C-alpha positions as CSV (number, residue, x, y, z in Angstrom):
1,M,-59.9,-193.8,-217.1
2,N,-56.6,-195.1,-214.8
3,W,-55.0,-194.8,-218.9
4,F,-55.9,-191.7,-220.1
5,K,-55.5,-189.9,-216.4
6,R,-51.7,-191.5,-216.2
7,K,-51.0,-190.3,-220.1
8,T,-52.4,-186.8,-218.3
9,T,-50.0,-186.6,-215.9
10,D,-47.2,-187.7,-217.6
11,L,-47.6,-184.9,-220.5
12,L,-48.2,-182.6,-217.9
13,V,-45.2,-184.1,-216.0
14,R,-42.8,-183.6,-218.8
15,Y,-44.9,-179.8,-219.5
16,L,-43.8,-178.4,-215.7
17,T,-40.6,-179.6,-216.1
18,G,-39.7,-177.3,-219.2
19,K,-37.5,-174.8,-218.5
20,V,-39.1,-171.2,-218.5
21,R,-36.5,-168.7,-220.9
22,N,-34.5,-165.6,-219.8
23,Y,-33.0,-167.3,-216.9
24,E,-30.5,-165.8,-215.4
25,P,-28.1,-167.4,-212.3
26,F,-27.0,-164.3,-211.2
27,A,-24.4,-165.7,-208.1
28,V,-23.7,-169.0,-208.8
29,S,-21.8,-171.5,-206.7
30,T,-19.4,-174.3,-207.9
31,P,-19.8,-177.6,-207.1
32,E,-16.1,-177.0,-205.5
33,S,-17.6,-174.4,-203.1
34,L,-19.5,-175.7,-202.0
35,E,-18.3,-179.2,-200.9
36,S,-15.5,-177.2,-198.6
37,V,-18.2,-175.8,-196.9
38,L,-21.2,-178.4,-196.2
39,R,-21.7,-180.2,-193.7
40,L,-23.8,-183.4,-193.5
41,A,-28.4,-182.6,-193.5
42,D,-27.9,-179.0,-194.6
43,V,-30.0,-178.1,-196.3
44,I,-29.7,-176.5,-200.2
45,L,-32.3,-174.6,-201.5
46,V,-32.5,-174.0,-205.2
47,E,-33.5,-171.3,-207.4
48,G,-35.4,-173.9,-210.1
49,N,-35.7,-173.4,-213.8
50,Q,-38.2,-175.2,-214.6
51,R,-42.0,-174.3,-215.5
52,F,-43.4,-176.6,-212.2
53,S,-41.1,-174.1,-210.1
54,T,-43.1,-170.9,-211.3
55,A,-46.2,-171.8,-209.5
56,V,-43.8,-173.0,-206.5
57,K,-41.8,-168.9,-206.1
58,Y,-45.4,-167.6,-206.6
59,L,-46.7,-169.3,-204.2
60,T,-44.3,-169.2,-201.2
61,Q,-43.3,-165.7,-202.9
62,S,-39.9,-166.6,-202.7
63,T,-36.8,-167.1,-204.2
64,W,-36.4,-170.4,-203.7
65,S,-38.8,-173.4,-205.2
66,H,-36.3,-177.0,-204.7
67,A,-35.1,-178.5,-202.0
68,A,-32.4,-180.8,-201.6
69,I,-30.4,-182.0,-198.4
70,Y,-26.9,-183.0,-198.1
71,V,-25.6,-186.4,-197.0
72,G,-22.2,-186.4,-197.5
73,P,-20.3,-188.7,-200.5
74,A,-22.1,-191.1,-201.5
75,E,-21.3,-194.9,-200.7
76,S,-23.9,-197.4,-202.9
77,L,-26.3,-194.4,-203.5
78,N,-28.0,-194.5,-207.1
79,N,-25.1,-195.8,-209.5
80,L,-23.0,-192.2,-207.9
81,T,-19.3,-193.0,-207.9
82,P,-18.4,-194.0,-204.6
83,G,-16.9,-189.9,-202.8
84,T,-19.2,-188.1,-205.4
85,P,-21.3,-185.6,-202.9
86,T,-24.4,-185.9,-202.8
87,L,-27.8,-184.9,-202.3
88,I,-31.5,-186.6,-201.5
89,E,-34.1,-184.7,-203.0
90,A,-37.8,-185.7,-204.1
91,D,-37.5,-185.2,-207.7
92,L,-41.0,-184.2,-210.2
93,E,-40.5,-187.7,-212.4
94,N,-38.7,-189.9,-209.8
95,G,-39.5,-189.4,-207.0
96,V,-37.1,-189.1,-204.1
97,V,-33.7,-190.1,-205.4
98,A,-30.4,-189.2,-204.7
99,V,-28.3,-186.3,-207.0
100,P,-25.0,-185.8,-207.1
101,L,-23.7,-181.7,-206.2
102,S,-23.0,-181.0,-209.3
103,K,-26.4,-181.3,-210.4
104,Y,-26.7,-177.8,-209.3
105,A,-23.7,-176.1,-210.5
106,E,-25.5,-173.5,-212.9
107,F,-27.7,-172.2,-210.5
108,N,-28.4,-169.9,-207.6
109,T,-28.2,-172.1,-204.4
110,R,-28.2,-171.5,-200.6
111,I,-26.6,-173.8,-197.3
112,C,-29.2,-173.8,-194.9
113,R,-27.2,-174.9,-191.3
114,P,-29.5,-176.7,-188.8
115,S,-27.7,-174.7,-185.3
116,G,-26.3,-176.9,-183.0
117,L,-27.7,-180.0,-183.8
118,D,-25.2,-183.1,-182.6
119,V,-23.6,-185.4,-184.7
120,D,-25.5,-188.3,-184.1
121,S,-28.8,-186.4,-185.0
122,R,-26.8,-185.3,-188.3
123,E,-26.5,-189.1,-188.8
124,K,-30.6,-189.6,-188.1
125,I,-31.8,-187.0,-190.5
126,A,-28.9,-188.0,-193.3
127,Q,-30.0,-191.4,-192.8
128,F,-33.4,-191.3,-192.1
129,M,-33.5,-189.6,-196.4
130,I,-31.7,-192.4,-197.5
131,Q,-33.9,-194.6,-196.1
132,S,-36.7,-193.1,-198.7
133,I,-35.1,-193.3,-201.3
134,G,-37.2,-194.9,-204.1
135,M,-40.6,-192.8,-202.5
136,S,-43.1,-191.4,-205.5
137,Y,-43.0,-187.6,-205.6
138,D,-47.0,-186.3,-204.8
139,L,-48.5,-185.7,-208.0
140,K,-52.4,-185.0,-207.6
141,N,-49.5,-182.1,-205.8
142,I,-48.3,-181.2,-209.6
143,L,-52.3,-181.5,-210.5
144,D,-53.1,-179.1,-208.0
145,L,-50.7,-176.5,-208.4
146,A,-50.3,-176.2,-212.7
147,R,-53.5,-173.8,-211.8
148,Y,-52.0,-171.3,-210.5
149,L,-48.9,-171.7,-213.8
150,I,-50.7,-168.9,-215.1
151,P,-48.8,-165.3,-215.0
152,T,-51.3,-163.7,-211.8
153,P,-53.8,-166.8,-210.0
154,P,-56.0,-164.4,-207.8
155,V,-55.1,-165.7,-205.0
156,P,-55.1,-163.8,-201.7
157,N,-51.9,-164.1,-199.8
158,R,-53.5,-165.8,-197.1
159,W,-54.6,-169.1,-198.6
160,R,-51.8,-169.2,-200.7
161,R,-49.7,-171.7,-198.2
162,S,-52.6,-173.6,-197.7
163,M,-52.4,-174.0,-201.9
164,L,-49.1,-176.7,-200.9
165,A,-51.2,-179.4,-199.1
166,L,-53.4,-180.4,-200.8
167,G,-51.5,-183.5,-202.2
168,S,-52.7,-187.8,-202.3
169,G,-52.4,-187.2,-198.7
170,D,-50.5,-191.0,-198.6
171,P,-47.4,-191.1,-196.7
172,T,-45.8,-192.8,-200.0
173,R,-46.0,-189.4,-201.4
174,V,-44.2,-186.3,-200.5
175,I,-42.7,-182.8,-202.7
176,C,-39.5,-181.6,-201.7
177,S,-39.7,-180.0,-198.7
178,T,-42.3,-182.2,-196.8
179,R,-39.6,-184.8,-197.1
180,I,-37.2,-182.7,-195.1
181,A,-39.1,-181.0,-193.3
182,Q,-40.6,-184.8,-191.5
183,A,-36.7,-186.0,-191.3
184,F,-35.6,-182.7,-188.7
185,Q,-38.9,-183.4,-186.8
186,S,-37.3,-186.8,-186.5
187,A,-34.8,-185.6,-184.8
188,G,-37.0,-183.1,-182.6
189,F,-35.4,-179.6,-184.5
190,P,-37.7,-177.4,-184.9
191,I,-37.9,-175.5,-188.5
192,L,-40.6,-173.1,-188.3
193,P,-43.2,-174.1,-184.9
194,R,-46.0,-171.5,-184.4
195,V,-45.1,-169.6,-181.3
196,E,-47.6,-169.5,-178.7
197,L,-47.0,-166.9,-176.1
198,L,-48.6,-167.7,-172.3
199,K,-48.5,-165.1,-169.9
200,E,-47.7,-166.5,-166.3
201,R,-47.9,-164.3,-162.6
202,E,-46.0,-166.2,-159.5
203,C,-48.1,-163.6,-157.3
204,E,-50.2,-161.5,-157.1
205,T,-47.4,-159.1,-157.1
206,C,-44.7,-160.4,-159.2
207,R,-44.1,-158.9,-162.6
208,E,-45.7,-161.1,-165.3
209,T,-43.4,-163.1,-167.9
210,V,-43.6,-164.8,-171.3
211,R,-43.2,-168.3,-171.8
212,E,-43.2,-168.9,-175.1
213,I,-44.8,-172.9,-176.6
214,L,-44.4,-174.4,-179.4
215,H,-46.7,-176.0,-181.5
216,I,-45.4,-178.3,-184.4
217,R,-46.9,-177.8,-188.1
218,H,-47.8,-180.3,-190.2
219,H,-45.1,-181.5,-192.3
220,S,-47.2,-180.9,-195.7
221,L,-47.2,-177.1,-194.8
222,F,-43.6,-176.8,-195.0
223,T,-42.0,-175.5,-198.0
224,P,-38.5,-174.5,-199.2
225,R,-38.5,-171.1,-197.9
226,D,-39.3,-172.1,-194.3
227,F,-35.7,-173.6,-194.1
228,D,-34.5,-169.9,-195.3
229,V,-36.4,-167.9,-192.7
230,S,-36.5,-169.9,-189.5
231,P,-34.4,-168.5,-187.2
232,Y,-32.8,-172.0,-186.1
233,F,-31.3,-172.1,-189.9
234,E,-27.5,-170.1,-189.9
235,I,-27.2,-168.7,-193.9
236,V,-23.8,-170.1,-195.1
237,K,-22.2,-168.6,-197.9
238,P,-19.8,-170.2,-199.7
239,T,-17.1,-167.3,-200.8
240,I,-17.2,-165.9,-197.4
241,E,-16.6,-169.6,-195.1
242,R,-13.9,-169.5,-197.3
243,G,-12.8,-166.2,-197.2
244,F,-13.6,-162.7,-198.8
245,D,-12.0,-159.8,-199.1
246,H,-13.3,-157.2,-201.1
247,R,-9.5,-155.8,-201.8
248,Q,-8.8,-159.0,-204.3
249,L,-11.3,-158.0,-206.6
250,N,-10.9,-157.2,-210.1
251,W,-13.0,-154.9,-211.3
252,S,-13.5,-154.1,-215.1
253,D,-13.1,-149.9,-215.1
254,R,-9.5,-150.9,-212.8
255,A,-8.2,-153.6,-215.4
256,A,-9.1,-150.7,-218.2
257,N,-7.8,-148.2,-216.2
258,S,-4.1,-150.0,-215.5
259,A,-4.0,-150.7,-218.7
260,L,-3.8,-147.6,-220.7
């Protein structure tokens, strides 16, 4: 039975990692432009083009199906050439691995930067992810997600997020966004906590005040989308950071007119 289960899982993984047809990236940033603005512990969101990405996008109602974290130039990670701009990610086939930034040269991406995070905390988060290399991907989570590959699965909106938490529960197994969430939680940095509003009044004649209490959500409930919508992460766009000037754009109709 174990052999059959392993064989079935391997076949499913191969199927899920297959590319979907008609994927067309519209706003690709080159690895060079990304590297020029990236900082340690920045989160990179990726619009994937695999069948597995379809399920994640559906459940999260988001463009982003994958997340990785930037750990700077490689030293001796996964046989990458020293100095290579490097991401740590949880890969469906290989588990937690270090990959070159250039892996996503042909994908739509988004940089999410933790706002106000000091250098020591960034280092701590990067080291947390580096030490995670070798952990396996939660393949039980894959079996759970596979049922949502049909075009319009009947899952109410309020239940979709919880579907992503249906993993094995084994701490040595992860999915892409959960390990990154754990890394930020280890540094005490919020992503998308549950906010409780407490109304307080010091005396009968005093004005009522509202105090926010943040509750940490379990890491298994985090998705790539959460880094995008989090109020604690900045969205960094390389084109703008490098000095965008719309007056310098070469529009095709203007080029045609000037040639007449």
